[in-house]
KEKE-3310 file (N, C-alpha, C; in steps of 0.2 Angstrom, whole numbers, plus 5000, padded with zeros to 4 digits):
npx = (4985:4979:4971:4962:4959:4967:4980:4983:4988:4977:4976:4987:4994:5003:5013:5023:5033:5040:5027:5024:5017:5003:4988:4973:4957:4940:4924:4924:4934:4952:4964:4979:4994:5009:5027:5028:5022:5008:4991:4981:4965:4958:4948:4945:4942:4946:4957:4956:4959:4951:4951:4964:4975:4987:4999:5006:5007:5015:5025:5039:5054:5067:5083:5083:5088:5093:5082:5069:5060:5046:5047:5038:5033:5020:5019:5011:4999:4983:4969:4952:4938:4923:4916:4926:4942:4958:4975:4993:5007:5024:5041:5054:5059:5062:5056:5039:5025:5010:4994:4979:4962:4949:4934:4930:4924:4924:4936:4936:4943:4942:4948:4965:4980:4994:5009:5023:5039:5039:5038:5029:5026:5021:5006:4992:4980:4965:4954:4939:4938:4950:4964:4978:4995:5009:5027:5040:5055:5051:5039:5022:5009:4994:4978:4964:4950:4939:4943:4957:4966:4980:4981:4989:5002:5009:5021:5029:5030:5034:5041:5037:5028:5012:4997:4979:4968:4953:4948:4952:4965:4983:4996:5013:5030:5045:5051:5063:5078:5086:5083:5089:5083:5072:5056:5038:5025:5010:4997:4983:4967:4967:4980:4990:5003:5002:5007:5022:5030:5044:5059:5051:5045:5034:5017:4999:4982:4967:4951:4953:4964:4982:4993:5009:5027:5040:5056:5059:5047:5029:5016:5001:4992:4979:4970:4964:4946:4946:4953:4945:4939:4947:4962:4979:4993:5009:5020:5034:5042:5049:5058:5047:5044:5033:5016:5000:4982:4968:4952:4951:4965:4982:4994:5010:5024:5039:5056:5054:5043:5026:5017:5003:4994:4983:4971:4965:4973:4986:4990:4999:4992:4994:5007:5016:5026:5034:5039:5057:5069:5064:5060:5046:5036:5024:5007:4990:4973:4958:4942:4943:4956:4973:4986:5002:5017:5034:5052:5058:5050:5039:5022:5011:4996:4986:4974:4962)
npy = (4953:4939:4923:4920:4906:4898:4904:4907:4919:4932:4945:4958:4974:4987:5000:5015:5015:5009:5001:5003:5001:4991:4989:4999:4992:4996:4995:4987:4992:4995:5004:5011:5018:5025:5026:5033:5045:5045:5041:5027:5020:5005:4992:4979:4967:4964:4973:4983:5000:5013:5027:5039:5049:5062:5067:5078:5095:5095:5084:5078:5069:5060:5051:5035:5021:5015:5018:5028:5040:5049:5066:5068:5055:5043:5038:5034:5024:5023:5031:5027:5035:5041:5042:5048:5049:5049:5054:5056:5065:5065:5068:5074:5086:5099:5102:5106:5096:5086:5085:5077:5076:5065:5061:5045:5037:5044:5051:5065:5080:5085:5093:5101:5102:5111:5107:5112:5107:5093:5075:5064:5047:5030:5021:5031:5036:5038:5046:5050:5064:5068:5067:5056:5057:5049:5052:5045:5047:5058:5067:5061:5070:5080:5082:5091:5082:5086:5097:5097:5105:5110:5102:5100:5091:5075:5076:5067:5055:5044:5037:5025:5015:5014:5013:5014:5012:5003:5012:5025:5027:5029:5019:5020:5022:5029:5046:5048:5040:5038:5032:5018:5005:4995:5003:5005:5017:5022:5032:5043:5048:5062:5066:5063:5054:5038:5025:5016:5004:4995:4987:4982:4978:4975:4975:4974:4980:4974:4974:4981:4975:4975:4966:4961:4958:4957:4956:4942:4936:4934:4944:4949:4963:4970:4985:5000:4999:4986:4979:4973:4963:4955:4945:4946:4940:4931:4922:4912:4916:4915:4930:4939:4942:4947:4951:4948:4950:4939:4933:4921:4920:4925:4928:4924:4928:4920:4914:4905:4899:4899:4904:4901:4908:4907:4920:4922:4915:4913:4901:4889:4886:4880:4877:4880:4876:4885:4883:4882:4894:4907:4923:4927:4940:4945:4943:4938:4936:4929:4924:4911:4907:4908:4919:4920:4929:4929:4933:4930:4933:4924:4918:4910:4900:4894:4883:4877)
npz = (4917:4925:4925:4938:4943:4936:4933:4920:4907:4904:4898:4892:4895:4889:4895:4893:4902:4917:4928:4944:4955:4961:4951:4954:4957:4953:4951:4940:4932:4930:4937:4933:4937:4928:4926:4915:4917:4916:4920:4918:4913:4912:4905:4916:4913:4900:4897:4888:4885:4892:4895:4897:4907:4908:4921:4923:4916:4904:4893:4898:4897:4907:4909:4917:4926:4914:4905:4899:4908:4914:4920:4930:4936:4940:4955:4965:4971:4963:4971:4975:4981:4989:4977:4968:4960:4965:4961:4960:4952:4952:4957:4961:4974:4969:4958:4953:4959:4956:4962:4959:4955:4949:4939:4940:4931:4918:4917:4918:4924:4941:4951:4951:4958:4960:4968:4978:4983:4987:4987:4982:4986:4986:4992:4990:5004:5013:5025:5033:5029:5023:5012:5013:5009:5007:5006:5004:5012:5019:5029:5030:5020:5021:5014:5010:5006:4998:4991:4989:4995:5005:5021:5032:5041:5046:5056:5064:5058:5044:5028:5015:5018:5024:5033:5035:5049:5055:5063:5059:5063:5060:5053:5052:5046:5055:5055:5049:5044:5055:5067:5076:5077:5069:5066:5069:5069:5078:5075:5081:5075:5077:5075:5084:5091:5097:5100:5099:5090:5092:5084:5074:5058:5051:5052:5056:5059:5065:5069:5081:5086:5086:5077:5076:5072:5082:5089:5086:5089:5085:5089:5098:5101:5110:5107:5115:5116:5112:5122:5131:5125:5117:5117:5123:5116:5113:5102:5097:5082:5066:5058:5047:5030:5025:5031:5034:5038:5039:5039:5051:5054:5055:5043:5038:5028:5024:5020:5007:5013:5020:5035:5045:5058:5072:5075:5087:5098:5094:5090:5080:5065:5052:5040:5025:5010:4997:4980:4977:4983:4986:4993:5002:4997:4995:4999:4997:4999:4992:4987:4995:4992:4993:4988:4983:4981:4976:4979:4967:4957:4955:4955:4966:4969:4982:4989:5001)
capx = (4980:4980:4965:4963:4959:4972:4986:4985:4987:4971:4978:4993:4994:5010:5014:5029:5038:5038:5021:5028:5012:4997:4982:4967:4951:4934:4918:4925:4940:4958:4967:4986:4999:5016:5033:5028:5018:5001:4987:4977:4960:4957:4943:4948:4941:4949:4963:4956:4959:4945:4954:4970:4976:4994:4998:5009:5005:5020:5028:5046:5057:5073:5085:5083:5089:5094:5077:5067:5054:5043:5050:5033:5030:5014:5021:5006:4994:4977:4964:4945:4934:4918:4915:4931:4948:4964:4982:4998:5013:5029:5047:5059:5056:5064:5051:5032:5021:5003:4988:4974:4956:4946:4929:4933:4920:4926:4943:4936:4946:4937:4953:4971:4983:5001:5012:5030:5044:5036:5040:5024:5028:5017:4999:4987:4976:4960:4949:4933:4939:4957:4969:4985:5000:5015:5032:5046:5058:5048:5032:5016:5005:4987:4975:4957:4947:4935:4946:4964:4970:4984:4977:4994:5007:5011:5028:5033:5029:5037:5041:5032:5023:5007:4990:4974:4965:4946:4946:4955:4971:4987:5002:5018:5037:5048:5051:5069:5082:5091:5082:5093:5079:5065:5050:5032:5021:5003:4994:4976:4964:4969:4987:4994:5006:4999:5010:5028:5032:5051:5061:5045:5045:5027:5011:4992:4977:4961:4946:4956:4970:4988:4997:5016:5032:5046:5061:5058:5040:5023:5012:4994:4991:4973:4971:4957:4941:4947:4957:4940:4936:4953:4967:4985:4998:5015:5023:5040:5041:5055:5056:5044:5045:5026:5011:4993:4977:4963:4947:4953:4972:4988:4998:5017:5028:5046:5061:5052:5037:5020:5015:4997:4993:4976:4971:4963:4978:4993:4992:5000:4987:4997:5013:5016:5032:5033:5045:5063:5071:5062:5058:5039:5036:5017:5002:4984:4968:4952:4938:4946:4962:4979:4990:5009:5022:5041:5057:5060:5045:5034:5016:5008:4989:4984:4967:4961)
capy = (4950:4932:4920:4918:4900:4894:4908:4909:4926:4934:4950:4962:4981:4990:5008:5018:5015:5004:5002:5001:4999:4987:4993:4999:4990:4998:4994:4984:4996:4994:5011:5010:5023:5022:5030:5038:5051:5044:5036:5023:5017:4999:4987:4974:4960:4964:4977:4989:5006:5017:5034:5040:5056:5064:5071:5085:5099:5094:5078:5079:5063:5059:5044:5032:5014:5014:5019:5035:5040:5056:5070:5067:5049:5042:5033:5033:5020:5028:5030:5029:5035:5046:5043:5052:5045:5053:5051:5061:5065:5068:5064:5078:5092:5105:5102:5105:5090:5087:5081:5077:5072:5064:5057:5038:5035:5048:5054:5072:5082:5089:5098:5099:5106:5110:5107:5112:5104:5087:5069:5059:5040:5026:5021:5036:5034:5043:5045:5054:5071:5069:5062:5055:5056:5047:5055:5042:5048:5064:5066:5061:5076:5079:5087:5091:5077:5089:5103:5096:5111:5108:5101:5099:5085:5071:5077:5062:5050:5045:5031:5024:5011:5018:5010:5017:5007:5004:5018:5031:5028:5028:5016:5023:5022:5035:5052:5048:5034:5039:5027:5012:4999:4996:5005:5008:5021:5022:5039:5043:5052:5069:5067:5062:5048:5034:5020:5015:4996:4995:4981:4980:4980:4972:4976:4975:4981:4972:4974:4984:4972:4975:4960:4964:4954:4960:4952:4935:4934:4937:4947:4952:4968:4974:4992:5004:4995:4979:4975:4970:4957:4951:4942:4948:4934:4931:4916:4913:4915:4918:4936:4938:4947:4950:4949:4950:4946:4937:4928:4919:4919:4930:4924:4927:4925:4919:4912:4898:4896:4903:4901:4903:4908:4909:4927:4921:4914:4913:4894:4888:4883:4876:4880:4877:4878:4887:4880:4885:4898:4914:4926:4928:4947:4947:4939:4941:4931:4931:4918:4906:4906:4912:4920:4921:4930:4929:4938:4928:4935:4919:4919:4904:4900:4889:4882:4872)
capz = (4920:4925:4927:4946:4944:4932:4932:4913:4906:4900:4894:4894:4892:4889:4895:4891:4907:4923:4932:4950:4961:4958:4949:4959:4954:4955:4947:4933:4929:4933:4936:4935:4935:4925:4926:4909:4919:4914:4923:4913:4915:4908:4906:4920:4910:4893:4896:4884:4888:4892:4895:4901:4910:4910:4927:4922:4910:4898:4893:4898:4900:4909:4909:4924:4925:4907:4901:4899:4912:4914:4926:4934:4936:4944:4960:4971:4969:4962:4976:4973:4987:4988:4969:4965:4959:4966:4960:4960:4948:4957:4957:4964:4977:4966:4952:4955:4959:4955:4965:4954:4957:4942:4938:4938:4925:4912:4917:4918:4930:4946:4953:4949:4963:4959:4975:4978:4988:4989:4983:4983:4984:4990:4991:4994:5008:5015:5030:5031:5027:5022:5009:5016:5004:5009:5002:5005:5019:5022:5033:5026:5019:5022:5010:5010:5001:4993:4987:4988:4998:5011:5028:5037:5040:5052:5057:5067:5054:5037:5024:5010:5021:5028:5033:5039:5052:5055:5068:5056:5065:5055:5055:5047:5049:5058:5050:5046:5045:5061:5073:5075:5077:5064:5071:5067:5074:5077:5076:5081:5070:5078:5073:5090:5091:5103:5101:5095:5090:5091:5081:5070:5051:5048:5057:5054:5064:5063:5075:5087:5089:5082:5075:5074:5074:5085:5093:5085:5091:5083:5095:5097:5106:5109:5108:5116:5118:5111:5127:5135:5122:5114:5122:5122:5116:5109:5100:5094:5075:5062:5055:5041:5024:5024:5036:5033:5043:5035:5042:5058:5054:5054:5038:5038:5023:5025:5015:5005:5017:5023:5041:5047:5066:5074:5077:5094:5103:5091:5089:5073:5061:5046:5036:5018:5006:4990:4976:4977:4989:4985:4999:5001:4998:4994:5001:4997:5000:4989:4986:4998:4988:4995:4982:4986:4976:4979:4976:4960:4952:4954:4959:4967:4972:4987:4992:5007)
cpx = (4980:4973:4966:4963:4964:4979:4988:4984:4981:4972:4984:4992:5000:5009:5021:5035:5036:5031:5024:5023:5006:4992:4977:4961:4945:4929:4920:4931:4946:4962:4974:4990:5006:5020:5033:5024:5011:4997:4982:4971:4958:4952:4946:4947:4945:4956:4963:4955:4953:4946:4961:4971:4984:4994:5000:5007:5009:5023:5036:5049:5065:5076:5084:5083:5089:5087:5074:5060:5051:5046:5044:5030:5024:5017:5017:5001:4987:4972:4957:4941:4929:4916:4920:4938:4954:4971:4987:5004:5018:5035:5052:5056:5057:5060:5044:5029:5014:4999:4982:4968:4952:4938:4931:4930:4923:4932:4942:4939:4941:4942:4960:4975:4991:5004:5019:5033:5042:5039:5035:5026:5024:5010:4995:4982:4971:4956:4943:4934:4946:4961:4976:4990:5006:5021:5039:5049:5055:5041:5026:5012:4998:4984:4968:4954:4943:4938:4954:4969:4974:4980:4983:4998:5007:5018:5032:5033:5033:5038:5036:5026:5018:5000:4985:4970:4957:4944:4950:4962:4976:4994:5007:5025:5039:5049:5058:5072:5086:5089:5085:5089:5074:5059:5044:5028:5014:5000:4986:4974:4965:4976:4992:4997:5004:5002:5016:5029:5039:5053:5055:5046:5038:5022:5004:4987:4970:4956:4949:4962:4976:4992:5003:5021:5038:5050:5060:5052:5035:5018:5005:4993:4984:4974:4964:4952:4942:4950:4951:4938:4941:4958:4974:4990:5004:5018:5029:5039:5048:5053:5053:5045:5038:5022:5005:4988:4971:4958:4950:4961:4976:4992:5005:5021:5036:5050:5057:5046:5032:5018:5008:4996:4986:4976:4969:4968:4985:4995:4994:4996:4990:5003:5013:5023:5030:5040:5051:5064:5069:5059:5050:5038:5028:5012:4995:4979:4961:4948:4941:4952:4967:4984:4997:5013:5029:5046:5060:5055:5039:5028:5013:5001:4989:4977:4967:4960)
cpy = (4943:4929:4917:4911:4895:4897:4909:4916:4927:4940:4954:4969:4984:4998:5009:5018:5010:5006:4999:4999:4995:4991:4994:4997:4993:4998:4992:4987:4995:5001:5009:5016:5021:5028:5035:5044:5051:5039:5033:5020:5011:4995:4981:4968:4959:4967:4982:4995:5010:5025:5034:5047:5057:5069:5078:5088:5098:5087:5078:5072:5064:5052:5042:5025:5012:5014:5026:5035:5048:5059:5070:5061:5048:5036:5032:5029:5023:5026:5031:5029:5041:5047:5047:5047:5051:5050:5057:5060:5068:5064:5068:5084:5098:5106:5102:5098:5092:5082:5082:5073:5072:5061:5050:5035:5038:5051:5062:5075:5086:5094:5096:5104:5105:5112:5107:5109:5098:5081:5064:5052:5036:5026:5027:5033:5039:5041:5049:5060:5072:5064:5062:5053:5055:5050:5052:5044:5054:5062:5065:5068:5075:5084:5086:5087:5080:5094:5102:5101:5108:5107:5100:5093:5081:5071:5072:5056:5050:5038:5030:5020:5014:5014:5014:5012:5008:5010:5025:5032:5026:5024:5018:5021:5028:5040:5053:5041:5034:5034:5020:5006:5000:4998:5006:5012:5021:5029:5039:5048:5060:5070:5065:5055:5044:5028:5019:5007:4996:4988:4978:4983:4979:4973:4977:4976:4978:4971:4976:4981:4972:4969:4962:4959:4958:4955:4944:4932:4937:4938:4949:4956:4971:4981:4995:4999:4988:4975:4972:4963:4952:4950:4945:4941:4935:4924:4917:4912:4918:4925:4936:4943:4951:4947:4953:4947:4945:4932:4927:4918:4925:4925:4929:4924:4926:4917:4905:4895:4902:4900:4905:4902:4910:4915:4926:4920:4913:4905:4893:4883:4878:4880:4876:4880:4881:4884:4885:4889:4904:4916:4928:4935:4949:4942:4942:4935:4934:4924:4912:4903:4911:4913:4923:4923:4931:4933:4936:4929:4930:4921:4912:4905:4894:4889:4877:4866)
cpz = (4920:4927:4934:4947:4941:4932:4925:4912:4902:4895:4896:4891:4893:4889:4893:4896:4913:4926:4939:4956:4957:4956:4955:4955:4957:4950:4940:4929:4933:4932:4938:4932:4933:4926:4920:4911:4918:4918:4918:4916:4910:4910:4910:4917:4903:4892:4891:4887:4887:4891:4898:4902:4911:4916:4926:4916:4903:4899:4892:4901:4902:4909:4916:4923:4918:4903:4902:4903:4912:4921:4931:4934:4941:4949:4966:4968:4969:4968:4974:4980:4986:4981:4966:4965:4960:4964:4960:4954:4951:4956:4962:4968:4974:4960:4956:4954:4958:4959:4961:4956:4950:4944:4936:4933:4918:4912:4917:4925:4935:4949:4951:4954:4962:4966:4974:4984:4991:4985:4985:4980:4989:4989:4994:4998:5010:5021:5028:5027:5023:5017:5012:5011:5007:5004:5004:5012:5022:5025:5028:5026:5019:5017:5010:5005:4996:4989:4985:4991:5004:5017:5033:5036:5046:5053:5060:5063:5047:5034:5019:5013:5025:5027:5037:5042:5052:5059:5065:5060:5059:5057:5050:5051:5052:5053:5047:5047:5051:5066:5072:5074:5071:5069:5066:5071:5073:5080:5076:5076:5071:5076:5078:5090:5098:5105:5097:5096:5087:5088:5077:5063:5048:5053:5053:5060:5061:5069:5081:5090:5084:5082:5073:5076:5077:5089:5093:5088:5087:5089:5093:5102:5105:5111:5110:5119:5117:5117:5132:5132:5119:5119:5119:5122:5112:5108:5097:5086:5071:5059:5048:5036:5023:5029:5035:5038:5038:5039:5050:5059:5053:5049:5038:5033:5025:5019:5013:5009:5019:5029:5043:5055:5067:5077:5085:5099:5101:5089:5081:5070:5056:5044:5029:5015:5000:4986:4977:4983:4990:4992:4997:5003:4997:4995:5000:4997:4996:4987:4988:4995:4991:4989:4985:4980:4980:4976:4969:4955:4951:4958:4960:4970:4977:4989:4997:5004)
residu = (ALA:LEU:ASP:ALA:ALA:THR:GLY:LYS:GLU:ARG:TRP:VAL:PHE:PHE:THR:GLU:ALA:PRO:VAL:ARG:LEU:PRO:PRO:THR:ILE:HIS:GLU:GLY:THR:ALA:PHE:ALA:GLY:SER:ASP:ASP:GLY:THR:LEU:TYR:ALA:LEU:GLU:ALA:THR:SER:GLY:LYS:MET:ILE:TRP:LYS:ASP:ARG:GLY:ALA:PRO:GLU:ASP:ARG:ARG:ILE:PRO:SER:ASN:ALA:SER:LEU:ILE:SER:LEU:TRP:PRO:VAL:ARG:THR:ALA:PRO:LEU:VAL:THR:ASN:LYS:ALA:LEU:TYR:TYR:THR:ALA:SER:LEU:THR:PRO:TRP:GLU:SER:SER:TRP:LEU:ILE:CYS:LEU:ASP:PRO:ARG:THR:GLY:ASP:ARG:ARG:PHE:THR:ARG:GLU:VAL:GLY:GLY:VAL:THR:PHE:GLN:GLY:ALA:LEU:LEU:ALA:ASN:VAL:ASN:THR:ILE:ILE:ALA:PRO:GLN:GLY:ARG:SER:ALA:PRO:LEU:LEU:TYR:ASP:ILE:ALA:THR:GLY:LEU:PRO:ALA:GLY:THR:ILE:GLY:HIS:ALA:GLY:GLY:VAL:PHE:CYS:LEU:VAL:THR:GLU:ASP:ASN:GLU:LEU:ILE:THR:GLY:PRO:SER:SER:GLN:LYS:PRO:LYS:ASP:SER:GLN:LEU:LEU:LEU:THR:ASN:ALA:GLU:GLY:THR:LYS:ILE:ALA:THR:PHE:ASN:ASP:THR:SER:ARG:ALA:ALA:ILE:ALA:GLN:GLY:VAL:ALA:PHE:HIS:HIS:THR:ARG:ASN:SER:LEU:LYS:ALA:LEU:PRO:LEU:GLY:ALA:ALA:ARG:GLU:SER:ALA:SER:GLU:TRP:SER:VAL:LYS:SER:PRO:VAL:PRO:HIS:GLU:LEU:ILE:VAL:CYS:GLY:ASN:ALA:VAL:LEU:LEU:GLY:HIS:ALA:GLY:GLU:VAL:HIS:ALA:TYR:ALA:ARG:LYS:ASP:GLY:LYS:LEU:LEU:TRP:LYS:THR:SER:ILE:PRO:GLY:ASP:GLY:LEU:VAL:HIS:GLY:LEU:ALA:VAL:ALA:ASN:LYS:THR:LEU:TYR:VAL:SER:ASP:SER:ARG:GLY:GLN:ILE:TYR:ALA:TYR:ARG:PRO)
# end
C-alpha cells in the first residue's frame, strides 16, 4: 500500500505465492487472492490480517515458474456485491475448481460449490442476479448469485478481459484465438450478441457510448437510446496499450505517453510524457489525480 499523495510505502503484506490481480477494497478492507490458494482480508490502512480463507479443502503445491503455488490458486479478483464476497480457486480443468461465497466481515462461508471442467481466470463480475466468471480461452460461465448454482454460459464470448456496462451488457473477447483480427464483442443482458468491434483490443462504455480504438483511430459510437443525445466521432490516434473513461475525457496509454481526448467530440485536450520508454499498461483516476503504471514496474501520479 502506497500513500496516494506522496507514493511512499505505508505497509507491505507477504503471501506465500504471487498476487496476480489487484486487491478489492470494500468498507476499509482489502481483499486479495494469492497463488498460494488463499484469500486474505486485510485492514486497508495498516495491512493487518483480519481473516483468511483457503479455497480448496486441502493444501497441495506444484512447481510453477521456479516457485511453488497451490493446485488451486486464486486468480479471480474478489467480488463484493449484495453484502457478499465471491471468489474462486481454480487452475486446471481436470481438477475440481471452487466457487465460494463468504461474509466479507467475518469470512464465514455462505456456500461452497465444487465445479468440474473449468479454469476460472480474471475479475469476477455480476449483474442483478448472476455471477459472471471468465475462464481464459473458454466461454465465461454464469452462476446464480444467491446459490452459486450454474446458470448457463456465454458461448460466443471468451478471454480474461470482461466488462459489465451500466445497462448490464457484457464486453468480452472472442471464444477462441482463431479470429485473425483483434475483436471485442458486446452482449446484451439476455446473452445475445449485439455488436462486434473488429481490430479492437481496448474499449469502454459510459452512459451508452462505446469508446474504442480501431484501425489507427479512437472512435465514439452511441448505442441504443444514447444515439439521440450523443455524437458519433472518430479521430486519428496511435494504438493504445490502455484505455479508460473518466469525467469528460477518454484517456489512452501509449509508449511513454498518456493522451486525453474530450468525450464529447474527440478533441485532444492534453498529452503528457512519463519518464523512460515504458509502455503505459495501467491508468486510474481518483481524487483529481491520474495514476499511471508502466511496463517497467513504475507508478507515476499526475495532478492538474
